[in-house]
Each structure stands twice: as C-alpha cells, then as structure tokens.
KEVOTI-143101 format. One record per residue: x, y, z of N, C-alpha, C, O in turn. Coordinates in steps of 0.02 Angstrom, whole numbers, padded with zeros to 5 digits, always signed. Atoms other than C-alpha are relative to their C-alpha. Last residue first. Layout:
BEGIN
XYZXYZXYZXYZ;...
end
This chain:
BEGIN
-00060-00018-00040+01205-00539+01705+00013+00075-00004+00060+00100+00027;-00049-00041+00036+01027-00574+01651+00059+00020+00044+00051+00037+00103;+00024-00065+00017+00940-00707+01752+00056+00040-00034+00114+00021-00031;-00021-00057-00038+00967-00892+01777-00031+00063-00027-00079+00060-00065;-00074-00013+00010+00962-01036+01655+00021+00065+00033+00070+00096+00012;-00033+00013-00067+00792-01104+01708+00072+00010-00002+00109-00023+00036;-00042+00059+00006+00729-01114+01525+00036-00019+00066+00068-00072+00070;+00043+00059+00017+00587-00995+01558+00041-00062-00001+00018-00114+00024;+00038+00017-00062+00709-00876+01646-00045-00060-00015-00047-00107+00026;-00047+00027-00049+00828-00877+01495-00033-00022+00065-00015-00073+00093;-00015+00070+00023+00684-00854+01376+00047-00034+00051+00038-00092+00070;+00058+00042-00024+00628-00702+01480+00010-00073-00022-00010-00119+00014;-00003+00011-00072+00803-00628+01457-00058-00042+00027-00049-00082+00072;-00039+00060-00024+00815-00656+01270-00007-00013+00074-00005-00071+00095;-00044+00029+00051+00717-00539+01152+00042-00055+00025+00062-00099-00014;+00035+00037+00052+00568-00506+01263+00050-00035-00045+00038-00092-00065;+00039+00052-00032+00670-00451+01416-00033-00044-00051-00028-00105-00045;-00042+00055-00022+00800-00357+01319-00036-00058+00031-00016-00115+00024;-00033+00041+00056+00666-00260+01225+00045-00055+00027+00038-00112+00006;+00041+00060+00020+00558-00208+01378+00041-00043-00049+00040-00105-00044;+00009+00040-00059+00659-00074+01476-00036-00067-00017-00041-00111+00026;-00065+00026-00021+00726+00000+01314-00008-00048+00062+00031-00095+00072;-00037-00039-00049+00546+00021+01256+00064-00033+00022+00066-00094+00026;+00016+00016-00071+00497-00085+01105+00042+00046+00045+00100+00061+00030;-00027-00053-00044+00524+00005+00938-00023-00013+00072-00052+00031+00105;+00048-00009-00050+00410-00112+00840+00020+00052+00051-00021+00080+00086;+00049-00047+00021+00525-00085+00693-00056+00013+00047-00090+00064+00042;-00029-00066-00006+00664-00172+00784-00049+00054-00018-00051+00107+00013;+00003-00020-00071+00552-00321+00801+00030+00067+00013+00006+00105+00055;+00069-00022-00015+00527-00321+00614-00008+00015+00072-00047+00059+00090;+00010-00068+00026+00717-00325+00587-00070+00026+00017-00078+00085+00035;-00040-00044-00045+00733-00478+00701-00011+00075-00023-00022+00120+00018;+00039-00009-00064+00590-00560+00608+00039+00044+00049+00009+00083+00087;+00058-00041+00011+00674-00530+00440-00040+00013+00065-00065+00068+00078;-00026-00067+00010+00836-00604+00500-00057+00050-00011-00055+00105+00017;-00022-00032-00066+00749-00754+00575+00026+00070-00010+00015+00113+00033;-00071-00014+00007+00656-00797+00411+00024+00036+00064-00003+00088+00081;-00017-00070-00003+00486-00871+00454+00076+00008-00003+00112-00033+00024;+00058-00037+00033+00411-01041+00408+00016+00075-00001-00011+00110-00044;-00017-00035+00062+00585-01119+00439-00059+00038-00033-00052+00065-00088;-00044+00022+00058+00585-01057+00579-00015-00075-00013-00024-00113+00035;+00034+00057+00036+00436-01028+00695+00039-00019-00061+00012-00044-00110;+00014-00010+00071+00509-00857+00742-00047-00051-00031-00089-00033-00072;-00007+00066+00034+00518-00835+00931-00021+00011-00073-00059+00057-00089;-00011-00003+00071+00536-00689+01052+00005-00070-00030+00037-00114-00001;-00064+00024+00029+00472-00722+01225-00001+00008-00076-00051-00006-00109;+00002+00009+00073+00338-00635+01330+00069-00019-00026+00120+00004-00001;+00024+00066+00016+00329-00662+01519-00008-00012-00076-00033-00065-00096;-00046+00051-00028+00425-00516+01593-00020-00073-00017+00011-00121+00007;-00066-00006+00032+00341-00385+01482+00049-00054+00023+00096-00070-00012;-00026+00068+00010+00171-00447+01541+00067+00002-00031+00087-00049-00060;+00004+00039-00062+00113-00281+01621+00024-00070-00008+00037-00103+00043;+00017-00025-00066+00175-00169+01480-00001-00053+00055+00052-00076+00075;-00035-00063-00016+00252-00187+01310-00008+00020+00072+00032+00058+00100;-00071+00015+00010+00200-00370+01289+00043+00062+00020+00097+00056+00048;-00023+00036-00060+00031-00323+01366+00074-00019-00007+00110-00023+00044;+00005-00040-00059-00004-00190+01235+00030-00034+00062+00069-00004+00099;-00052-00053+00004+00060-00291+01089+00001+00041+00064+00054+00055+00092;-00063+00032-00012-00050-00440+01141+00058+00054+00001+00099+00054+00047;-00005+00019-00074-00205-00333+01161+00068-00033+00015+00098-00020+00067;-00015-00058-00042-00170-00254+00988+00004-00016+00078+00046+00010+00114;+00060-00033-00025-00163-00423+00902+00016+00058+00049+00063+00054+00089;+00022+00026-00064+00006-00459+00824-00064+00039+00023-00070+00099+00012;+00069+00026+00004+00014-00404+00641-00025-00031+00066-00080-00057+00067;+00048-00057+00008+00165-00290+00661-00073-00024-00003-00119+00015+00007;+00019-00039-00060+00261-00434+00736-00049+00054-00011-00090+00068+00033;-00037-00059+00015+00248-00548+00585-00018+00048+00054-00077+00061+00065;+00033-00062+00017+00175-00699+00674+00055+00050-00027+00112+00049-00005;+00056+00011+00046+00219-00882+00693-00035+00062-00024-00085+00058-00060;-00019+00034+00063+00322-00855+00848-00064-00009-00044-00122-00010-00022;+00031-00036+00055+00259-00728+00977+00020-00030-00065+00015+00003-00116;-00046-00018+00052+00296-00837+01131-00041+00032-00061-00100+00018-00070;+00030-00002+00065+00194-00832+01291+00051+00016-00053+00089+00064-00045;-00030-00043+00045+00247-00878+01467-00035-00003-00066-00075-00049-00077;+00025+00003+00068+00151-00957+01610+00035+00055-00040+00035+00113-00020;-00035+00055+00034+00246-00989+01774-00025-00008-00071-00004-00055-00104;-00067-00024+00023+00195-00815+01834+00039-00056-00031+00092-00044-00059;-00048+00049-00022+00010-00866+01844+00071+00019-00030+00079+00024-00091;+00019+00036-00061-00139-00749+01838+00058-00043+00028+00062-00054+00088;+00010-00050-00048-00076-00621+01709-00015-00035+00072+00002-00009+00124;-00065-00029-00018-00003-00762+01606-00006+00054+00057+00037+00060+00100;-00041+00050-00037-00168-00857+01611+00065+00029+00020+00087+00017+00077;+00027+00006-00068-00268-00700+01564+00039-00053+00039+00049-00043+00099;-00021-00059-00039-00150-00663+01417-00028-00008+00073+00007+00007+00121;-00074+00004-00013-00168-00840+01352+00021+00060+00042+00059+00053+00090;-00009+00054-00048-00358-00836+01366+00074-00002+00021+00091-00006+00080;+00019-00027-00065-00359-00669+01278+00005-00049+00055+00021-00031+00111;-00057-00031-00029-00261-00751+01137-00018+00036+00065+00027+00046+00106;+00016+00001-00071-00402-00871+01097+00056+00038+00040+00071+00020+00097;+00041-00055-00017-00398-00833+00912-00020+00003+00073-00064+00041+00092;+00056-00027+00040-00248-00839+00929-00041-00056-00032-00012-00105-00056;+00065+00030-00009-00148-00933+01059-00059+00024-00039-00116+00007-00025;+00045-00043-00038+00000-00814+01073-00072-00027+00005-00116+00006+00033;+00040-00032+00051+00098-00923+00946-00055+00047+00026-00099+00066-00013;-00028-00019+00065+00163-01041+01078-00052+00038-00042-00112+00025-00040;+00056+00004+00047+00106-01046+01259+00025+00029-00067+00039+00088-00073;-00003-00052+00052+00265-01075+01362-00056-00014-00051-00056-00065-00085;+00038+00018+00059+00238-01172+01524-00001+00057-00050-00024+00111-00034;+00014-00054+00047+00358-01165+01669-00032-00024-00064-00010-00074-00093;-00010+00016+00069+00338-01303+01797-00017+00058-00047-00075+00079-00052;-00070+00002+00012+00360-01252+01980+00017-00014-00075+00074-00006-00096;-00025-00069+00004+00178-01198+01992+00074+00003-00013+00099+00055-00036;-00073+00005-00004+00125-01378+01949+00030+00069-00006+00056+00086-00059;-00018+00059-00039-00064-01393+01985+00077-00005+00008+00100-00033+00058;+00016-00009-00071-00103-01216+01932+00026-00055+00042+00050-00045+00098;-00042-00053-00028-00011-01229+01767-00013+00013+00074+00033+00029+00111;-00068+00029-00005-00100-01395+01735+00048+00051+00028+00088+00034+00072;-00002+00040-00061-00269-01317+01777+00069-00034+00006+00092-00045+00062;-00001-00041-00059-00232-01180+01648+00002-00041+00064+00041-00025+00109;-00063+00011-00035-00181-01292+01505-00001+00035+00069+00046+00029+00107;-00003+00071-00017-00354-01311+01428+00065-00018+00037+00073-00074+00061;+00028+00012-00066-00365-01122+01441-00002-00076+00019-00012-00094+00077;-00045-00013-00055-00241-01104+01296-00029-00022+00068+00006-00052+00109;+00022-00060-00037-00358-01184+01170+00045+00008+00061+00055-00039+00100;-00054-00045-00013-00253-01310+01072-00026+00069+00030+00007+00120+00025;-00049+00029-00047-00368-01459+01081+00054+00050+00019+00089+00040+00068;+00020-00012-00071-00503-01350+01004+00048-00028+00048+00052-00003+00104;-00031-00059-00031-00410-01349+00838-00013+00009+00074+00029+00034+00111;+00049-00037-00043-00449-01526+00784+00035+00056+00034+00084+00047+00070;-00030-00028-00059-00344-01595+00638-00048+00045+00037-00078+00090+00007;+00015+00043-00059-00416-01715+00510+00025+00026+00065+00030-00012+00114;-00038+00060+00003-00334-01636+00358-00008-00041+00067+00039-00073+00091;-00065-00017-00029-00413-01469+00404+00045-00061+00006+00084-00067+00053;-00011+00028-00066-00578-01553+00371+00062+00019+00037+00078-00007+00090;+00062+00030-00027-00561-01511+00188+00010-00033+00067+00054-00075+00074;+00013+00068+00029-00398-01411+00171-00067-00026+00027-00088-00005+00081;+00023-00006+00067-00366-01225+00193-00014-00065-00036-00020-00069-00097;+00043-00057+00016-00262-01250+00349-00019+00001-00075+00022-00013-00119;+00070+00024+00017-00196-01429+00377-00044+00060-00019-00101+00048-00041;+00001+00068+00023-00041-01366+00465-00072-00021-00010-00114-00021+00036;-00012-00002+00070-00055-01177+00480+00000-00070-00031-00015-00077-00091;-00059+00033+00028-00127-01205+00652+00003+00008-00075-00047-00003-00109;+00010+00036+00063-00249-01113+00763+00067-00028-00025+00119-00022+00008;+00035-00038+00054-00217-01073+00944-00008-00041-00064-00001-00102-00065;+00067-00025-00017-00089-01149+01059-00030+00040-00057+00005+00072-00096;+00035-00035+00052+00065-01258+01027-00069+00020+00023-00107-00022+00048;+00059+00030+00028+00141-01307+01193-00030+00046-00056-00041+00105-00047;+00014-00047+00050+00318-01277+01259-00061-00029-00038-00052-00082-00069;+00043+00016+00056+00329-01368+01423-00003+00060-00048-00010+00118-00027;+00042-00057+00019+00470-01367+01547-00040-00020-00059-00022-00066-00096;+00006-00022+00071+00539-01529+01614-00045+00058-00009-00100+00059+00020;-00023-00070+00010+00591-01543+01796-00002+00024-00072+00035+00069-00091;-00067+00001+00033+00581-01735+01800+00027+00071-00012+00082+00079-00038;-00048+00032-00046+00440-01727+01931+00070+00000-00031+00120+00007+00005;-00015-00045-00055+00344-01605+01823+00052-00029+00044+00099+00007+00062;-00034-00056+00029+00355-01717+01669+00019+00050+00055+00076+00074+00057;-00069+00022+00014+00307-01868+01774+00041+00059-00027+00097+00071-00004;-00035+00010-00067+00153-01782+01843+00072-00018-00011+00116+00009+00022;-00020-00070-00019+00108-01725+01665+00035-00001+00071+00080+00038+00086;-00051-00026+00048+00109-01906+01607+00026+00067+00023+00087+00079+00027;-00063+00030-00018+00018-01970+01765+00055+00027-00049+00112+00036-00027;-00033-00028-00063-00120-01840+01735+00065-00033+00016+00111+00004+00033;-00070-00020+00014-00149-01898+01557+00031+00030+00062+00088+00053+00060;-00043+00063+00005-00308-01999+01600+00073+00018-00012+00116-00026-00005;-00024+00027-00066-00388-01838+01666+00046-00059-00005+00089-00071+00038;+00024+00069-00005-00392-01762+01487+00025-00032+00068+00086-00040+00077;+00035+00008-00063-00355-01579+01511-00034-00065+00009-00078-00072+00051;-00044-00013-00057-00222-01573+01379-00032-00008+00065+00002-00022+00114;+00029-00053-00037-00336-01659+01251+00041+00014+00062+00047-00031+00105;+00017+00013-00071-00239-01765+01131-00027+00064+00030-00014+00119+00008;+00069+00024-00010-00223-01779+00940-00013-00022+00074-00033-00078+00088;-00006+00062-00041-00034-01766+00924-00067-00027+00020-00071-00082+00048;-00033+00048+00040-00055-01640+00782+00010-00067+00039+00012-00121+00008;+00036+00012+00062-00185-01541+00876+00032-00055-00043-00003-00102-00064;+00062+00039-00012-00113-01562+01051-00037-00013-00066-00067-00066-00073;+00048-00029+00049+00062-01505+00993-00065-00038+00004-00073-00088-00031;+00062+00036+00011+00185-01532+01134-00041+00038-00049-00044+00099-00049;+00045-00035+00046+00368-01480+01144-00061-00045-00012-00054-00103-00032;+00041+00042+00044+00453-01547+01301-00043+00043-00045-00079+00086-00021;+00072-00001-00004+00590-01480+01410-00033-00042-00055-00002-00086-00086;+00024-00040-00058+00774-01456+01450-00077-00001+00008-00103+00019+00059;+00051-00046+00025+00848-01592+01342-00035+00034+00057-00050+00002+00107;-00018-00068-00012+00999-01670+01425-00044+00055-00032-00027+00114-00032;-00035-00024+00059+00976-01841+01349+00025+00076+00008+00059+00104-00034;-00067+00029+00002+00933-01910+01519+00041+00024-00058+00102+00024-00054;-00042-00028-00055+00787-01788+01537+00071-00028-00006+00118+00011-00001;-00009-00073+00014+00713-01833+01368+00046+00032+00052+00093+00068+00035;-00051-00006+00050+00744-02017+01405+00013+00073-00017+00070+00094-00025;-00064+00014-00031+00645-02008+01565+00058+00008-00050+00110+00036-00033;-00014-00061-00037+00503-01929+01466+00066-00009+00037+00107+00037+00036;-00028-00048+00047+00515-02076+01345+00013+00065+00034+00061+00098+00016;-00069+00021+00008+00486-02195+01492+00037+00047-00049+00097+00062-00040;-00034-00021-00057+00328-02098+01532+00074-00018-00001+00116+00018+00026;-00010-00070-00002+00265-02111+01354+00042+00023+00061+00085+00066+00055;-00062-00006-00039+00292-02299+01337+00016+00075+00011+00074+00094+00015;+00001+00049-00057+00114-02338+01283+00061+00010+00046+00058-00001+00106;-00044+00059+00012+00114-02181+01177-00004-00043+00061-00010-00019+00117;+00039+00064+00004-00038-02072+01219+00042-00059-00020+00016-00114-00027;+00022+00022-00068+00065-01923+01284-00038-00068-00005-00043-00104+00044;+00074+00006+00007+00155-01910+01114-00027-00030+00068-00011-00087+00086;+00027+00065-00016+00331-01861+01169-00077+00003-00009-00111+00046+00020;+00071+00005+00015+00437-01718+01102-00024-00070+00017+00009-00118-00002;+00026+00060+00030+00608-01663+01160-00074+00004-00017-00107+00055-00006;+00061+00027-00031+00671-01489+01185-00019-00063-00035-00018-00066-00096;+00050+00044+00029+00846-01434+01137-00058-00016+00046-00051-00017+00107;+00024+00034-00056+00965-01287+01162-00060-00043-00023-00099-00021-00065;+00062+00034-00017+01058-01239+01007-00009-00022+00069+00038-00047+00099;+00059-00023+00038+01185-01114+00943-00065-00026+00029-00114+00011+00034;-00002-00074+00003+01348-01120+01044-00064+00027-00034-00076+00087-00033;+00026-00028-00063+01310-01303+01089+00002+00075+00003-00029+00104+00047;-00003-00073+00006+01325-01356+00909-00024+00033+00061-00076+00066+00058;-00047-00017+00052+01369-01544+00907+00008+00076-00006+00062+00100-00023;-00068+00017-00024+01285-01578+01075+00053+00024-00052+00107+00047-00033;-00018-00047-00055+01132-01483+01021+00068-00013+00028+00104+00033+00047;-00012-00066+00033+01126-01582+00858+00023+00052+00053+00072+00089+00043;-00063+00007+00033+01144-01747+00955+00021+00066-00036+00079+00086-00038;-00052-00001-00051+01004-01700+01072+00068-00001-00031+00114+00033-00007;-00001-00066-00023+00889-01661+00925+00056+00009+00055+00091+00060+00057;-00028-00040+00055+00928-01830+00846+00007+00074+00022+00059+00104+00007;-00072+00013+00006+00903-01921+01010+00034+00043-00054+00090+00068-00045;-00032-00036-00054+00735-01837+01037+00075-00010-00001+00114+00035+00016;-00008+00033-00065+00680-01900+00870+00035+00045+00051+00071+00092+00035;-00070-00025-00007+00611-01803+00726+00015-00016+00071-00013+00013+00117;-00020-00054-00046+00459-01914+00706+00070+00026-00014+00111-00006-00047;-00056+00016-00043+00402-02015+00554+00019+00059+00044+00018+00116+00021;-00063-00028+00027+00230-01968+00484+00057-00017+00050+00045-00017+00111;-00035+00049+00041+00077-02076+00517+00068+00020-00026+00100-00017-00062;-00012-00024+00069-00018-01918+00569+00031-00058-00044+00027-00056-00105;+00060-00029+00034-00102-01978+00731+00012+00014-00073-00034+00005-00113;+00061+00039-00013+00024-02100+00803-00059+00027-00039-00096-00010-00070;+00006+00060+00044+00175-02018+00720-00065-00038+00009-00092-00064-00040;+00072+00003+00012+00156-01847+00799-00016-00060-00043-00064-00061-00082;+00029+00069-00005+00324-01839+00882-00074+00001-00006-00110+00007+00043;+00070+00004+00028+00429-01687+00840-00020-00073+00002+00011-00117-00027;+00015+00064+00031+00592-01623+00919-00074-00002-00019-00112+00044-00006;+00055+00041-00023+00615-01438+00945-00003-00067-00035-00002-00071-00097;+00014+00049+00052+00771-01331+00935-00047-00052+00026-00037-00079+00080;+00029+00057-00032+00775-01181+01051-00026-00048-00055-00077-00035-00087;+00061+00031+00024+00889-01062+00959-00022-00058+00044+00019-00100+00062;+00009+00065-00026+01025-00935+00996-00066-00031-00020-00111+00006-00041;+00068+00019-00025+01048-00787+00880+00002-00070+00027+00020-00116-00011;-00015+00005-00073+01214-00704+00844-00063-00015+00038-00080+00016+00089;+00044-00049-00033+01140-00667+00673+00013+00005+00073-00019+00045+00107;-00007-00064+00031+01281-00753+00582-00040+00055+00030-00021+00113+00029;-00062-00029-00024+01277-00896+00707+00011+00070-00031+00033+00115+00004;+00011-00022-00069+01093-00925+00668+00065+00030+00031+00062+00079+00068;+00049-00054-00002+01118-00927+00480-00007+00025+00071-00005+00086+00082;-00034-00065+00022+01279-01026+00492-00047+00056+00003-00027+00112+00020;-00047-00019-00053+01192-01163+00595+00031+00067-00020+00036+00114+00020;+00042-00028-00053+01049-01172+00468+00043+00025+00055+00030+00079+00081;+00026-00065+00024+01173-01189+00324-00042+00032+00056-00039+00092+00067;-00055-00053-00004+01269-01323+00417-00026+00069-00021-00004+00120+00005;-00007-00022-00070+01106-01423+00444+00054+00054+00005+00046+00102+00043;-00043+00043-00037+01080-01426+00256+00007+00025+00072+00002+00085+00084;-00070-00022+00002+00930-01334+00191+00041-00055+00033+00014-00101+00063;-00046+00027-00050+00754-01386+00146+00070+00024-00012+00092+00037-00068;-00045+00047+00031+00653-01265+00040+00048-00029+00054+00078+00009+00092;-00051+00028-00044+00505-01178+00118+00041-00054-00037+00015-00107-00055;-00026+00060+00031+00406-01061+00008+00055-00027+00041+00106+00006+00051;-00071+00007+00005+00300-00934+00095+00018-00063-00038-00024-00107-00051;-00018-00035+00061+00121-00870+00104+00077+00001-00008+00107+00054-00018;-00046-00053-00015+00105-00925+00286+00024+00040-00060+00064+00087-00054;+00024-00038-00057-00054-01023+00257+00046+00058+00015+00023+00113+00028;+00056-00041+00022-00003-01081+00082-00022+00047+00056-00035+00106+00044;-00024-00052+00046+00166-01144+00138-00054+00048-00021-00043+00108-00025;-00042-00046-00041+00091-01234+00288+00026+00056-00046+00024+00115-00029;+00046-00044-00036-00044-01312+00180+00037+00049+00042+00012+00105+00051;+00032-00049+00046+00087-01375+00057-00047+00046+00038-00050+00106+00024;-00047-00051+00020+00195-01458+00192-00035+00055-00042-00025+00115-00031;+00020-00063-00031+00053-01556+00274+00041+00061-00026+00024+00118-00012;+00058-00027+00032+00072-01705+00157-00025+00066+00030-00069+00099+00001;+00034+00039+00056+00247-01741+00217-00056+00037-00030-00046+00091-00057;+00056-00039+00021+00284-01643+00378-00038-00032-00058-00099-00031-00059;+00048-00006-00050+00396-01771+00461-00065+00035-00022-00120+00014-00005;+00021+00065-00030+00493-01829+00310-00054+00006+00052-00103-00032+00048;+00027+00046+00048+00493-01668+00210-00024-00064+00031-00081-00085+00021;+00040-00034+00051+00518-01521+00324-00032-00046-00048-00089-00034-00069;+00063-00023-00026+00576-01624+00474-00046+00028-00055-00106+00012-00058;+00027+00046-00053+00712-01737+00410-00066+00024+00030-00110-00016+00045;+00048+00044+00025+00729-01635+00248-00032-00045+00056-00089-00067+00051;-00025+00050+00050+00825-01500+00342-00059-00044-00022-00114-00035+00003;+00014-00021+00068+00757-01342+00424+00023-00049-00052+00023-00034-00112;-00058+00016+00041+00743-01414+00599-00016+00013-00073-00067-00011-00098;+00005+00068+00027+00605-01323+00692+00063-00012-00041+00096+00036-00063;-00038+00017+00060+00637-01168+00799-00008-00074-00019+00004-00119+00022;+00045+00046+00038+00530-01082+00930+00031-00014-00068+00021+00023-00116;+00030+00054-00041+00618-00991+01074-00045-00051-00040-00079-00094-00011;+00058+00020+00033+00734-00883+00968-00030-00062+00034-00001-00116+00032;+00010+00073-00003+00863-00800+01077-00070-00015-00030-00120+00015-00012;+00069+00020-00016+00933-00627+01048-00003-00076+00003+00044-00111-00014;+00041-00056+00017+01096-00530+01021-00071-00014+00018-00106+00031+00040;+00049+00005+00053+01187-00668+01115-00034+00067-00015-00045+00105+00031;-00032-00018+00064+01344-00639+01219-00046+00002-00059-00026+00027-00112;-00021-00068-00003+01254-00635+01387+00028+00025-00067+00024+00084-00083;+00053-00047+00014+01163-00792+01340+00021+00070+00001-00007+00110-00036;-00015-00060-00041+01321-00893+01327-00054+00051-00014-00048+00089-00062;+00001-00065+00030+01245-01056+01263+00022+00054+00051+00005+00051+00110;+00063-00038-00011+01291-01218+01350+00007+00068-00032+00063+00094-00032;
end
C-alpha cells in the first residue's frame, strides 16, 4: 500500500497511458480528445509511466474502463488494473469499472472487491446509463454493501467533442445532481465527482456543501481556468472535500503540479487538496 505520508501529492484521476487504453479502448474517440484538450497523446510503456510518477513522488489512482456495450471498444479490465497495482504498490491504487447494464454487473462488483480494488470508476455518458434510473438500484445497493467508493465522470466530456452528435454520447447523464439521491441513500459511500461537473459545477458544489460524503476532483482542468466559484470553495468552505487530479495522459502531471503551486493555496488548504482529502475519500485514514 502507498505511504501517503511520504508522498508529495496524490493524483485521484489517472488513466493508463499505454496502448491498452489510449488506442485499444479509446479508438475512434482519441482524435476528439486530443482536439478538445489541445494536446497530443502518444502511448508510453508502463515502465515510463511508473518512472514519471515515481520521479514526481506522486501517487496515482489508476482507473479501469468498461464502456464496451455502448462504444464497442474493448475494456481495460479490472484484473489488468489490479495486476498493475500489485506490481507497483508504491505508485498505484486501483479502481475497477463495471457497466451497470451488464447482465453480470453485480457479480463483477464482487470481483472488483475481491481483486483488492477500492472502488468503482463510472462514466454515465460513455457507458450510456442514467445514474438515477430506478432499475439500477440493486447495482448501487451492491456497491454500497461491498464498501466500494465511486468516482463518477460529471459534466461535459472531451470524448466525442466537436463531432456530429458528439459521436452518439449524451451529456445530460453526467449532471452531478443525478447522483444526489444516491449520496443521500448511502451516507457511508464516498462519491467523488470528477472534473468539477462543469457546466453544472454549481450542482456539484451544492451537493458537497450538503453532504460530507461527496468529494470533487479538479482533474481535466488547468488550475488557473477553474471557475471562480470552484476556486473560492476549494480555498474555503469545501477545502476538506476537494481532491487534486490530472486526467493523465490528457494532462502532464509535472505541469499540473507546477500550476497548483502558482495558485498559491493557503498553507492550511494545500495539504488537504493535494493528498489528505484523497486519503479520506479512499478510506485510508487521516494525515499523520
């Protein structure tokens, strides 16, 4: 397990930078992501990714990917992510991914727990499901019973952006408020709203203000461009519920760390946002 006390920071939103995810899973969506983020993403070897994070003394929450039913693209399996975390326990903690509409979804949740993964990454737009669909109640009941945390994509998506019909992807499924009843129903289940939920970021802030089991990550943004309401609450009343994240490989971790330094967060806030809140979200205790 990671030694949080020894880390400079913890990145709560990391995809695998190898061909397995960037080419195989992303496939026809790759170009829209590069255009949206104005970046060029070249696959790397796993060892290169590990060296990058070790060199920055940065821990990482590595995310599996299961959007096969809707996109037709092969998943990055839970077993693969678990194996990477087992191989590099000083760098990675893992989250699985399960399409809630899979016929064997609840069995797959059991597998996520049994593999030692601490939670679940969900992407309602890519997985084409509505989080507040009553038929999915058993799925979320099982996730809560198994002690799995949720990291959920909220807000718009670079995937499909700038394409006719957004490549068939519906944004409304990722409105933060669609998760509010779930957060109320399972107060013991921590839920991390990814990417601040823009353009519905006020919903995300309202949820976090109302429910202490709701966290927000700032991944997918250059920090200086975060909405003013988000910056204000991250520095103030929600300082214990915001988490640093990059959305690697769309963003360079070293550049994002430098950009966070430029924000000049107060000394009472920076340790919380950069790693301590992530530790609480993951259920790994509090700062030593």
